C-alpha positions in Angstrom: -13.6 83.0 -11.7 -15.4 80.3 -13.7 -15.4 76.6 -13.0 -15.9 73.6 -15.2 -18.4 71.0 -14.1 -18.6 67.8 -16.2 -21.1 64.9 -15.7 -19.9 61.7 -17.3 -20.2 57.9 -17.1 -18.0 56.4 -14.4 -15.0 54.2 -15.3 -13.0 51.6 -13.4 -10.5 54.4 -12.5 -13.3 56.1 -10.5 -14.2 53.2 -8.2 -11.9 54.2 -5.4 -13.0 57.8 -5.5 -16.7 56.8 -5.6 -16.1 54.4 -2.6 -14.4 57.2 -0.6 -17.1 59.7 -1.5 -20.0 57.4 -0.5 -18.3 56.2 2.7 -18.9 59.2 5.0 -22.5 59.5 3.9 -23.1 55.8 4.5 -21.5 56.1 8.0 -24.0 58.8 8.8 -26.9 56.5 7.5 -27.8 59.0 4.8 -27.3 56.4 2.1 -26.8 52.6 2.1 -23.2 51.4 2.4 -21.6 50.1 -0.8 -18.4 48.0 -0.9 -15.8 48.4 -3.6 -17.0 45.1 -5.1 -20.5 46.4 -5.2 -19.4 49.5 -7.0 -17.5 47.5 -9.6 -20.5 45.2 -10.1 -22.8 48.2 -10.7 -20.3 50.5 -12.3 -22.4 50.8 -15.5 -25.1 52.4 -13.4 -22.9 55.3 -12.1 -22.4 58.8 -13.3 -19.8 61.1 -11.7 -19.3 64.8 -11.7 -16.0 66.5 -12.0 -15.5 70.0 -10.7 -12.5 71.6 -12.2 -11.1 68.1 -12.9 -11.6 66.7 -9.4 -14.4 64.2 -8.4 -17.2 66.3 -6.9 -20.2 64.0 -6.9 -21.7 60.7 -7.7 -25.1 59.2 -8.5 -26.3 55.7 -9.4 -29.3 55.0 -11.7 -30.9 51.6 -11.3 -33.4 50.4 -13.8 -36.3 48.2 -12.6 -38.1 48.0 -15.9 -39.3 50.0 -18.9 -41.4 52.2 -16.8 -39.3 52.7 -13.7 -35.8 53.6 -12.6 -34.3 54.9 -9.4 -31.8 57.7 -8.7 -29.8 56.5 -5.7 -26.4 56.9 -4.0 -26.5 60.6 -4.8 -23.8 62.5 -2.9 -21.8 65.7 -3.5 -18.6 66.5 -1.8 -19.4 69.1 0.9 -16.8 71.4 -0.6 -18.7 71.4 -3.9 -22.3 71.7 -2.6 -24.3 74.7 -3.6 -22.6 74.8 -7.0 -25.3 72.9 -8.9 -23.4 69.6 -8.9 -26.3 67.5 -7.5 -28.8 69.1 -9.9 -26.5 68.3 -12.8 -26.1 64.7 -11.7 -29.8 64.2 -11.4 -30.4 65.9 -14.8 -27.7 63.6 -16.3 -29.5 60.6 -14.9 -32.8 61.9 -16.3 -31.4 62.4 -19.8 -29.6 59.1 -19.8 -32.6 57.1 -18.5 -35.1 58.9 -20.8 -32.8 58.2 -23.7 -32.9 54.5 -22.9 -36.7 54.7 -22.9 -37.4 54.8 -19.1 -40.5 56.9 -18.4 -40.5 57.4 -14.6 -37.7 58.0 -12.2 -38.0 57.9 -8.4 -35.8 58.4 -5.4 -36.0 57.7 -1.7 -34.6 60.7 0.0 -34.2 62.9 3.1 -33.9 66.0 1.0 -37.4 66.2 -0.6 -37.0 70.0 -1.3 -34.0 69.3 -3.6 -36.0 66.9 -5.7 -39.2 69.0 -5.7 -37.3 71.9 -7.1 -36.4 69.6 -10.0 -40.0 68.6 -10.8 -40.4 65.5 -8.6 -43.5 65.0 -6.6 -44.0 63.1 -3.3 -45.5 59.6 -3.7 -46.2 56.8 -1.3 -43.5 54.1 -0.9 -46.2 51.6 -1.5 -46.5 52.8 -5.1 -42.9 51.4 -5.6 -43.2 47.7 -5.0 -40.2 46.9 -7.2 -38.0 48.8 -4.8 -39.7 47.9 -1.6 -39.8 44.1 -2.1 -36.4 43.7 -3.8 -34.2 46.2 -2.0 -35.9 47.8 1.0 -37.0 44.5 2.5 -33.3 43.7 3.2 -32.5 47.1 4.8 -32.1 47.2 8.6 -34.4 50.3 8.6 -37.2 48.5 6.6 -39.7 48.5 9.5 -39.0 52.1 10.5 -37.9 53.8 7.3 -38.2 57.6 7.4 -37.1 58.3 3.8 -39.6 60.0 1.5 -40.4 58.7 -2.0 -40.4 61.2 -4.9 -41.1 60.5 -8.5 -40.9 62.3 -11.9 -42.1 61.4 -15.3 -39.4 62.1 -17.8 -40.5 60.6 -21.1 -42.4 63.7 -22.2 -39.5 66.0 -21.6 -37.0 64.0 -23.6 -38.7 62.7 -26.7 -35.6 61.8 -28.6 -34.1 58.3 -28.0 -30.4 58.0 -27.2 -28.2 57.4 -30.2 -26.9 54.0 -29.3 -23.4 53.6 -30.6 -22.6 50.1 -31.9 -20.0 48.2 -30.0 -19.0 46.3 -33.1 -19.9 47.2 -36.7 -18.9 45.1 -39.6 -19.6 45.7 -43.3 -19.8 42.3 -45.0 -19.0 42.0 -48.7 
């Protein structure tokens, strides 16, 4: 039996599903807790994966600047794990971010093997001051963080810029 997996930009209709999907992982301290309000405020950063039409996974891509973005809040419904959903979500982020012109992507993770299989390399957290001094410093685990930083350069793999569709286009006469 074949299955359809689709990775797409999140919409306001996805907020409750994203919240419910993130919640058990946050309760286990695997990811940071996000409120519904926070998800709404950062909705433009989220991609979701649908597996046969049902929400199967979520990821957030936060841009720090031209040369750096983070893959975060990556979770896959346990029922859909081992079906390539997480890999497709990360690949979706990479394509999206590279299309916007971002050259490097990083993640702080407990599953380094997953990211290494996708071409990431382990780096020191100190090489990510944008993250450490804007986000990590506010985390309760800041002084004793056991996540591993991984990084990947994506600009070389995706040399074509994203075709940015105009929001409004007017032809003047």
